[in-house]
C-alpha positions in Angstrom: 0.0 0.0 0.0 1.3 3.4 -0.9 2.0 6.2 1.6 -0.9 8.3 0.2 -3.4 5.5 0.8 -6.2 6.5 3.2 -7.3 4.2 6.0 -10.5 4.2 7.9 -11.4 1.8 10.8 -14.9 1.3 12.1 -16.4 -1.1 14.6 -19.7 -3.0 14.5 -22.3 -2.4 17.1 -25.4 -4.4 18.1 -27.7 -2.9 15.5 -25.3 -4.0 12.7 -24.9 -7.6 14.0 -25.7 -10.0 11.2 -25.8 -7.4 8.4 -24.0 -8.1 5.1 -20.7 -6.3 4.8 -21.6 -4.7 1.4 -24.9 -3.5 2.7 -23.4 -2.1 5.9 -20.7 -0.1 4.0 -23.2 1.2 1.4 -25.6 2.4 4.1 -22.9 4.0 6.1 -21.4 5.7 3.1 -24.8 7.1 2.0 -25.4 8.5 5.5 -21.9 9.8 5.8 -21.6 8.3 9.3 -18.8 5.7 9.5 -17.3 5.4 12.9 -13.6 6.4 12.8 -11.3 4.6 15.2 -9.4 7.7 16.2 -12.0 10.5 16.0 -15.4 8.8 16.2 -16.7 11.4 13.8 -17.8 11.7 10.2 -15.0 10.6 7.9 -13.6 11.9 4.7 -12.8 9.1 2.3 -14.8 5.9 2.8 -18.0 7.7 3.9 -17.9 9.7 0.6 -17.3 6.8 -1.8 -20.0 5.5 -4.1 -21.5 2.1 -3.7 -19.7 0.8 -6.8 -16.4 2.1 -5.5 -16.9 0.3 -2.2 -17.7 -2.9 -4.0 -14.5 -2.5 -6.0 -12.5 -2.1 -2.8 -14.1 -5.4 -1.4 -13.2 -7.3 -4.6 -9.6 -6.0 -4.5 -9.1 -7.0 -0.8 -8.9 -3.4 0.4 -11.6 -4.0 3.0 -10.8 -6.4 5.8 -12.7 -7.7 8.8 -10.5 -8.5 11.9 -7.5 -8.4 9.6 -8.9 -10.8 6.9 -10.3 -9.8 3.5 -13.9 -10.9 3.3 -16.4 -11.2 0.5 -19.4 -8.8 0.1 -21.8 -11.3 1.6 -19.8 -11.7 4.9 -22.2 -11.4 7.9 -20.9 -8.9 10.4 -20.8 -9.7 14.1 -20.7 -7.5 17.2 -17.3 -6.0 17.9 -16.0 -6.8 14.4 -13.3 -4.4 13.3 -13.7 -3.3 9.7 -10.7 -1.7 8.0 -11.0 0.2 4.8 -8.0 1.2 2.7 -8.7 3.7 -0.1 -5.8 3.5 -2.6 -4.2 6.6 -4.0 -5.8 7.5 -7.3 -3.8 6.1 -10.2 -2.5 8.4 -12.9 -4.5 8.2 -16.1 -2.8 7.2 -19.3 -5.3 9.2 -21.3 -3.9 12.3 -22.9 -5.5 15.7 -22.5 -6.5 17.1 -25.9 -7.3 20.8 -26.7 -10.8 20.1 -27.9 -13.3 23.0 -27.7 -16.0 22.5 -25.1 -19.4 24.1 -25.1 -19.6 24.8 -21.3 -23.1 25.6 -20.0 -22.1 25.9 -16.4 -18.9 25.7 -14.3 -17.7 26.3 -10.8 -15.0 24.8 -8.5 -17.0 21.5 -8.0 -18.4 20.6 -11.4 -19.2 21.7 -14.9 -22.1 20.9 -17.3 -21.1 20.6 -20.9 -23.2 20.5 -24.1 -21.9 17.4 -25.8 -22.0 17.5 -29.6 -23.2 14.7 -31.9 -20.5 12.1 -32.7 -18.4 12.6 -29.5 -17.8 9.5 -27.3 -17.9 10.3 -23.6 -15.0 8.2 -22.5 -12.2 6.2 -24.3 -13.2 2.7 -25.4 -12.2 0.2 -28.2 -11.9 2.2 -31.4 -12.1 5.5 -29.6 -8.9 6.2 -27.8 -8.9 9.9 -28.5 -11.2 12.7 -29.3 -13.5 11.8 -26.4 -15.1 14.1 -23.9 -12.7 12.8 -21.3 -9.7 13.9 -23.4 -11.3 17.3 -23.7 -12.1 17.8 -20.0 -8.6 16.5 -18.9 -7.2 19.4 -20.9 -9.8 21.9 -19.6 -9.7 20.9 -15.9 -6.1 19.7 -15.7 -5.7 18.0 -12.3 -9.2 18.9 -11.0 -11.4 15.8 -11.8 -12.9 13.2 -9.5 -11.1 9.8 -9.5 -13.9 7.5 -8.3 -14.6 6.0 -11.7 -11.0 5.2 -12.4 -8.5 6.1 -15.1 -10.7 5.8 -18.1 -13.6 7.8 -16.7 -12.2 10.7 -14.6 -15.0 13.1 -13.6 -17.6 11.1 -15.4 -20.7 10.4 -13.2 -23.1 9.6 -16.0 -23.0 9.4 -19.8 -25.1 9.9 -23.0 -24.7 8.0 -26.2 -22.2 9.1 -28.9 -24.9 10.4 -31.3 -27.1 11.9 -28.5 -26.3 15.6 -27.9 -26.8 17.8 -24.9 -26.2 18.4 -21.2 -23.8 16.2 -19.2 -22.3 16.7 -15.7 -18.6 16.4 -15.1 -17.4 16.3 -11.5 -14.2 18.0 -10.4 -13.7 16.2 -7.1 -14.8 13.1 -5.3 -17.2 14.8 -3.0 -19.2 16.2 -5.9 -19.1 12.9 -7.7 -20.5 11.1 -4.7 -23.3 13.6 -4.2 -24.4 13.6 -7.9 -24.1 9.8 -8.1 -26.4 9.4 -5.1 -28.9 11.9 -6.6 -28.9 9.8 -9.7 -29.3 6.6 -7.7 -32.4 7.8 -5.9 -33.8 9.3 -9.1 -33.8 12.9 -7.9 -31.9 14.3 -10.9 -34.1 15.9 -13.5 -33.3 14.7 -17.0 -35.5 15.9 -19.8 -34.8 15.0 -23.4 -36.1 16.2 -26.8 -36.5 13.7 -29.6 -38.3 13.1 -32.9 -39.8 9.6 -33.4 -41.2 7.9 -36.4 -44.9 7.7 -36.8 -47.8 9.5 -35.2 -47.7 8.9 -31.4 -51.3 8.2 -30.5 -51.3 9.5 -26.9 -50.4 13.0 -25.9 -48.7 11.9 -22.6 -47.8 8.6 -21.0 -45.4 6.5 -19.1 -43.4 3.5 -20.2 -42.5 1.2 -17.3 -40.7 -1.8 -18.8 -37.4 -3.3 -17.7 -34.4 -2.9 -20.0 -31.3 -5.2 -20.2 -28.7 -6.5 -22.6 -30.1 -8.0 -25.8 -29.8 -11.8 -25.5 -28.3 -12.2 -29.0 -26.9 -8.9 -30.2 -24.6 -7.7 -27.4 -24.4 -4.2 -29.0 -28.1 -3.7 -28.3 -30.3 -3.4 -25.3 -33.8 -4.9 -25.1 -37.0 -4.9 -23.0 -38.3 -7.7 -20.8 -35.1 -9.7 -20.9 -34.0 -11.9 -18.1 -32.0 -9.8 -15.6 -33.4 -6.6 -17.1 -33.4 -3.6 -14.7 -36.4 -1.3 -13.9 -36.7 1.4 -16.5 -39.3 4.2 -16.5 -39.7 6.9 -19.2 -42.3 9.6 -19.0 -43.2 11.3 -22.3 -45.4 14.0 -23.8 -46.0 15.1 -27.4 -44.8 18.6 -28.4 -45.8 18.7 -32.1 -47.1 16.3 -34.7 -45.8 16.1 -38.3 -48.0 13.3 -39.7 -45.3 10.7 -40.2 -43.2 12.0 -37.3 -43.8 13.2 -33.8 -41.7 15.8 -31.8 -41.6 14.7 -28.2 -40.2 15.4 -24.7 -39.0 12.6 -22.5 -38.3 12.7 -18.8 -36.2 9.9 -17.3 -37.1 8.4 -13.9 -34.3 5.9 -14.4 -31.2 6.1 -16.7 -30.6 2.7 -18.3 -28.4 2.4 -21.3 -30.3 3.3 -24.5 -33.4 3.6 -22.4 -35.4 6.1 -24.5 -34.3 4.5 -27.7 -35.3 1.0 -26.6 -38.6 2.1 -25.0 -39.7 4.0 -28.1 -38.7 1.2 -30.5 -40.7 -1.2 -28.4 -43.7 1.1 -28.7 -43.4 1.0 -32.5 -42.1 4.6 -32.7 -38.3 4.4 -32.9 -36.3 7.6 -32.8 -35.8 9.2 -36.2 -32.3 8.3 -37.5 -31.8 5.5 -35.0 -30.6 2.7 -37.4 -29.7 0.4 -34.5 -33.3 0.1 -33.3 -35.4 1.0 -36.3 -33.8 -1.5 -38.7 -34.0 1.0 -41.6 -31.9 3.6 -43.3 -31.8 7.1 -41.9 -33.5 9.8 -44.0 -31.9 13.3 -44.5 -28.5 11.7 -44.0 -28.9 11.9 -40.2 -25.9 10.6 -38.3 -27.6 8.6 -35.6 -30.7 9.1 -33.5 -32.4 12.5 -33.2 -32.2 12.8 -29.4 -31.0 15.7 -27.3 -30.4 15.8 -23.5 -32.0 19.3 -23.1 -32.4 19.9 -19.4 -30.6 18.6 -16.4 -31.4 19.6 -12.8 -29.8 18.7 -9.5 -28.9 19.9 -6.0 -25.5 21.5 -5.9 -23.1 19.2 -4.0 -21.6 22.1 -2.0 -24.5 24.6 -1.5 -27.5 22.3 -1.6 -29.2 24.9 -3.9 -31.3 23.7 -6.9 -29.5 24.0 -10.2 -31.2 23.5 -13.6 -29.2 23.8 -16.9 -30.7 23.8 -20.4 -28.8 23.0 -23.5 -30.2 24.6 -26.7 -31.2 22.3 -29.5 -28.3 21.7 -32.0 -28.5 23.4 -35.4 -29.2 20.1 -37.3 -32.2 19.5 -34.9 -33.6 23.0 -35.5 -33.3 22.7 -39.2 -35.0 19.3 -39.2 -37.9 20.6 -37.2 -38.4 23.4 -39.8 -38.3 20.9 -42.7 -40.9 18.7 -41.0 -43.1 21.7 -40.1 -43.0 22.9 -43.7 -43.8 19.4 -45.0 -46.7 19.1 -42.6 -48.2 22.4 -43.9 
């Protein structure tokens, strides 16, 4: 363990006797009340780490009970001593790139960017550069949260490559944990604008259907699959163009491709979404016509309500004019 590693020690009391190790750590972290051996006060470090980060520490043996690394399902007993080692954040091998960012909001804790169409959020196979992460590394220098590791510094959520719009980037771990928790409990407001194929029959509605990985095509997601996760999308019609419908979507959950999968399942795939529509894209669109327009959250430091709106991209505005003229 490195010299910069942080260590937290906590003890199990009667009310925690018999509880799973992972559940105990997750609850303690969300409450910010882990008992520290020296100070018996709220800690910095383990109490501010996300659930996924704590699970990663368990898997890597950085959390021990009475000196022995235990699995997540270990049942705690009275007077157990739990030690948590938080390794020093590893240096990222991703290079900063001077890529212009459309910044909608920025302060010392976070920034909200308007991601353009075609930009991948973080490096992956076939996309080692030109990503949002490369851009924010250049812009923020050393000020990015490290909870999601080397590949996703500062990234607390994501939107698809061909989806445009607002996305939060966290500059420190405290902000990352706060926003991640708000996303987990579905308190972050996320409103999207999209154009779907066909005339949506209802003006408003809710789609509540689980979404999971497609059983055959691993590049796709699907509904009602075994192991699918709860997914809820609220929608309302903004304007009808006969063969197409302009809509607003509000996410209650944020599963991968959620809006795209839900609308395809309803028989109204997003215009331009060749992955889920099965057809060619008209007007030479590059991917789905979907825009993350508004994002709202409680500021991690001040607790004040913040709501940011990303204007529709130029291609989207032009397409709405074309459809409107055709409708007339």
